[in-house]
N, C-alpha and C positions, 0 to 999 in steps of 0.2 A: 634835822633829826638826831643823825649822829648814831648812836648805838648803845642799848639800852648792857648793861649788868647783868649778865646770867654767870652758870658752873659751869657755861663752855665755849669760855670769849676766844676765843682766837689772839694768841701774838704771836709778831714777829721779828726775830732779832732783826739787823743787819750793824758790824763793826766794823772801824776804821783805825787805822792806824798798829799799834803793837801790838805785843802778844802779851802785852799786859792789861791791855782793852780787851783781848777775847777770854782772859782767864774773869773778868772782870762780869763780859756780855753772858759767858755760862753759870755763872753765880746768881746773876737777875736773872734770867733762864728758867734757872731747876727751883727758885724762890717763887717767884705764877706760878711754875706747874704744881707746888704742893698748896695753891692753895685753889689749884681749878680751871686756872685757865691750861687752854692747847696749844703750845708751841706752834707750828708750823713754817716752813721753809719762807724766806722775806719776798720768794716770785708768785707766792699763792696768793689768796685773798685773804686779809684777816680784820680782823677788827681794832687790831691796836697792833702800829707801830713803831717798832723802838729802835733807832742811831744813835749806837755809840760812835761820839764824835771824836776827833782827832785834831790841831791843833799845831802841829808843826811847821806843817809846809802851806804854802796859801791853795798848793793843788787840793788840800784834804779840806781844804775851806770850800771850795767851789765843787769838789766832788760830793758833800754831802746836800747842796742844792740841787745837783744833779738826780740826787737818791730819793730824799726828798718827794720829786716831782714825779720818780716814777713810783712809790706808794701812793702820793693822791691819786695818779691815773687809775692805778687795780682798784680801785675801790673810795670813790669821793666821801666813802659816808664813815671812813672811819680816822680814828686819833690817831695822829698822828706825834708823839714823844721823843725828844732831842734829850739825850744827856754826854756828860764826859767833860771835856779839853774846851771841844771847842764853845757849847755850852759857858762854862765857869768861865768863860772868859770875853767875851762877847754874846751875853743872852737875846739882849736888845737884836741885836744881827740877827741870830734863829727867829726867834718869837714874831718877827719882821717878813720868815718868807712862805709865801702861798700854804698852807693844807695845817702850817705846822701848831699846833695845837698846847705845849706842853712841856718849859725846860726845867732841865732841871739843872743842877752842878755836880759837883765832883762830892760832894757831899751827901746832898740831895737824893739822888739818885738812887743809896741801896735800902732810903727810902719807896720806891717807886709801885708797890702795890698798893700803900696807901696812900697815896698822890692818886691811882690809875681807879684804888676805887670809888674817890670822888669827883674822878671826871669823867667814869661814864655813868654817875646818875645826872650830868649838865649838860643841856642840851648843847652841838658843835655847830661852832660858827667858822667861817672860814672869813668874815672881816676880822681886817689889820687893825690892833688892840681888845681881842678880846682874845687874846690866849692866857690862859690858864695857869698865871707866872706864880712863883716858890720865890719867895727874898735868896739868891746866893748867897752865902753864907762862903771866908776861907778853911779850907780844909785842913785839920792835924792829925784829927782819928785814923787809926790803922781800921780797914776790913778787909777780916780775909777769903782769898778768893781764888778758886783753880777752875780750868775750865778742864771738860773730860764728856768724853760722849759722842761728839764731834771727830775728832782724830783717834790715831791710835796714840799718841803723844799726848801730855797733860802738859798744862802749861799752871804750876804753882807760883801762885803771887806771893815772895818773901819778904818784899820793900815797896814801900810807894815814898815820895816826893824829893827832893831832892835842894841839898842847901847851896851848890855850889852860883856863883852867878856869871854864868856862862855870860857874854854881851849880846849872845846870838838867838837865847835860845828861852820863849817862855811857856815851857813847865813846870819851873819854882812859881808861877804866876798860875798858873792850871792845878797842879798836882799837891801843892803843899810844901811843906819841912821834912824831911826827911825821917821816915818813920817803919817801924819794922812791926812782922808779928815775934810773939814767944818763939822760944823755941820747941816747945811744948808739943806748943800749936799746928806747926809747919809740921811736928815729926808724927803726930795725929793723924793730920788731915792727909800725908804722904802713904800713912799705912794704911788710907777707907781708901786712895786712887789705887794702889798696890790689889786690895781686896776686889779691886772690879780687873781685873785683869790688864790692866795697863799697865805695857814694860818699861815706857820710856816717860819724864817727867824731865821737862826744861823749867826749870829757876827763873823768875821773871821778875820785874821791879825796876822803878827808875836806878837806879842808882847804889845796885845791888854787894857792891861792895862794901858800900857804907853798912852794911845792916847791921841793927843792934842798939842802934836808938829806938829807944820803946814808943812807949804813947805817945802824941803830941811834940815827940822828938826831943825828948827828955834826954841829958847826958851823958844818961850814965849807961854802960855798955856792959851789960849783960851778958854777953856772948860775941861772937866777931865774927864775921863771914866763914875765916881759915874753923873755926869751932861748929858751924851750921852741917859745911857740909860732910865734916868728918861727924855730925852724928848721922844728914841722913846716908850716907855711903853702911851706916851699920841693919836701914831698915829691908826688914828681909820682904821679899816680892817682886821686887822692882831690880831688871834685869838694868836698864841705865840710865842715868843721872845724866842733867845736859846744862850748863852754865850761860844763859840767851847773851849776857854781853854784859863788861865790866871794863869800865875805869883803867885809864896805863897803870895808873897815879896805888891803885890800890891792889893791881894785884901781884900779890907781895909772891915774892919769890919763896915760900912757903906755899903758898898757895900751887904755883906750877909743880911741884917739890907734891905737895899730898895728892895731885890730878893724875900726875905719871902711874902713882904705884897702888892708886886707891883697887878697887872690886870693881867700881861701877858710874864711876865719872870716864865720860869718851874724853879721846882727843885731842876736842874742840875747842876753842875761841873764837868768842868775837870782840876784837881789843878798838873801842872808838880810837882814832887818830886826829882828826876833819880839817888837819890841814900837818901836810912837812916843812915848814918853813918854820921856822921857830918866833920871827918876826911877827908873823897871825897867829901863831898859839899864843904869845903875849897881848894880843890884841883882840883874840876871842876872849883874853884869862882862862885860859886852861888854864892844869893845874900840875901836867909835866913841860918836858922840852923835847925835841924828838932824838938826845942822848937818850935818855928813860927810856921813848919808848920799843928804839933797836935791841937797847938790851933787855926785851919784855919777849921782844920776840925772836932772838937770841939763845935765848932761857929755854925756850918753850922747844926752839927744836932742837936745840941740845941733849937733850932728853927724851923725845917725843917727836924727832924722827918725819911719824908720817899724820903727825897732828893737820889737822887743818884750823886756818889765824882765817878770820875775815875783819874786815875794816872800814871802816865809818867816816867817811870824808867829802869835808864842804867845795864848792867851786862859788867862786864871785863872789868871796866874802868883799867887803871892803878895804879896798887898800891892799887887793892882788892882785898884782901887777905882771905881766909876762912873767917875769924872773923869777919873780916869788911864786907862780904856779905853776914854774918850771923846776921848782925847790919841791915841790912838790910830788910834781910828775917825777922826778930823776931819785926822792927820796923809795916811790913806793916801786917803781921799776927795779930798785937793788934788794929790798926786801924782800924775802920769803916766808911772805905770803899767798893766800890763796881765791881770794874773791875780792872783792870795794864794792862797800853798799854807798851808791853816789847821792849825793843832796848838790843841787842848784840852786846856792842862798835865797831866801827871797826877807823882805824886809817883814817884822814881826812887829805890830803894837805896843810900845811899853819896853821895848828892848831897846839898850845903848847902842849899840849895833845899826838902827835902824837912824837914827842922826848924825853918820859914823863922814865924815868924808870920801871922798874919792870910791863914789858908786862906782864898780865897772857895768858896763851894759851888757841890757840883756845877751843881745846875740853872742857878746863873747863870752858871758858865762854857759848858755848854749855850747857854744862848740867846745869850749873844758870839760865841759859834762861826758860831751861825744867821748873824747880824748881820752876820758879816766874811764870811761864802759867799756872802751875796747881795752888798751888793758886789762880792765876785769877778767874780759872771755878768754884772751889771752893768758892770763895765772889761771883761771878756772880750769883749761885746756891744760894746761902742761901739767897740774898739779895729781886731774884724773889720768894723764897720761904717761906719770911717774907709776901708778896704782895697778897698771895695768901689767897680768899679767902673774899677779898675788890675790892672795883668797882674803878675802872680806868677810864681815858679819851684818847681816844687811835684817832690818825691821823692816819688813813687809807692811804697808797700812792697809785699811780694811777695803775698801774702795777699789772700781776697777774702772781704768783711765785709756777709753781709748781702744780694749783691748787687752791692756798690760796690766801687769801689778810694778806697784812703783815703793820705793825704799831707800832711807837714807842706810850707809856700812856708818859701822862707829868714829869714824872721821867725814863725814859728811859732805860723802861721795853721791852725786844721787843713780839710783839704778831702778831699771826698767829688764823684765820679765815677760812673753806671751803670760795674759791670765791663767791664772792656777786656782780655784777657790783654796785648795790647803794652803795656799802661803799666806792668806788675810792676817795680820796680825800675829805672826811669827816671827821668830829671827831664823836666818840661813845664811849658815855657812857656802859662800859662795865665789868662782871664783872667774873675775874680772879678764875680760873676754875683747872688748873692743870699746870703741865711743862711737857710739848714733848720729843720724842726723840734725840730731833736736839734740846732740846733749851730753845724753843721758849714757853712762856706762851701763854695759851689754855683759849681758853671763851669760855662756858655755852651757 
């Protein structure tokens, strides 16, 4: 029978993937709450379960099925709605998953409330072929979003889509062309966030260094990313601003220099590398080589020696021989970075890499991934140890976790101390004393 539409329908959200997805989920939730829906935790019994999907890796696809199954078990009469990147790329595949009632793509998800109103007025059926379908269109409009309420930090979406044809990536297919929010709109949203007592904003997007392309991806650059961060730095009430991830070819010297002397931007950069082999970077159609990447790291270190620098890297890309993998390993070993996000390459439909020769065996991919994850742990430990005995400013989070208050320093060192409610959502100057068994820095 399903669930009748009432003014108190319970809706639960689950977000897979990146910070950008979290910002959009939060916006969707606020829009439904304004219409009278009651937001509940995903682990609770709800009338509607909305899963914001990711399709960057094969694991994200598989995880969706597990989450949809758990929602169906919680309430077999509930409606399950899939939205986002995976929904954009493979709507038929999602529609075939048991329990799924509706699939909305990148454009359609922002009209979730109107689709839900129609869905709740229809009888529910789990029979394959009876999924409520909408026509999935390509998206080229920008919809503003920010995540707030669930965390101490807010994720502010400044840009969406990507014009880069990297051979392994489905994101341009899932999210469309590069486009951005108007500068004043972002400044207004930052002020809204500040007014709610949030002390840190993380700038998110698909390719945020490409900020400046307007609605529908037009080529007119009214403002650059540098101008955006300069303007945000003047917003009152925000203690910290953080850049989530930026391509090395778009991370200019001027941006690095500005962050170094800015009032509120923190010394933390996350810079995708993907491979430390120029041969593979060319096969990937990346827009830089290792020489430029090294220059970026060295410039950051020269003027911000305490900066935290994170790196994205892919292992097992087609054509990655033992020798080329060792090039990557040695490049990262020599580089003064703080941690790695390691992705094991997985073939994605409709990408150039999926049909490339010299596929790397899966067991070799796993072995290489394990090697780089181990290197990441060593890099992170070394970075933390360099800061023991120093005083840093920590933004403590709102929640208690296993009896501890946790937070991050401005340069992204994870800190914890026995719970004290007065620490919640506060900035505290602390002395880093030791590293505990779980890898947290501890304070005196």
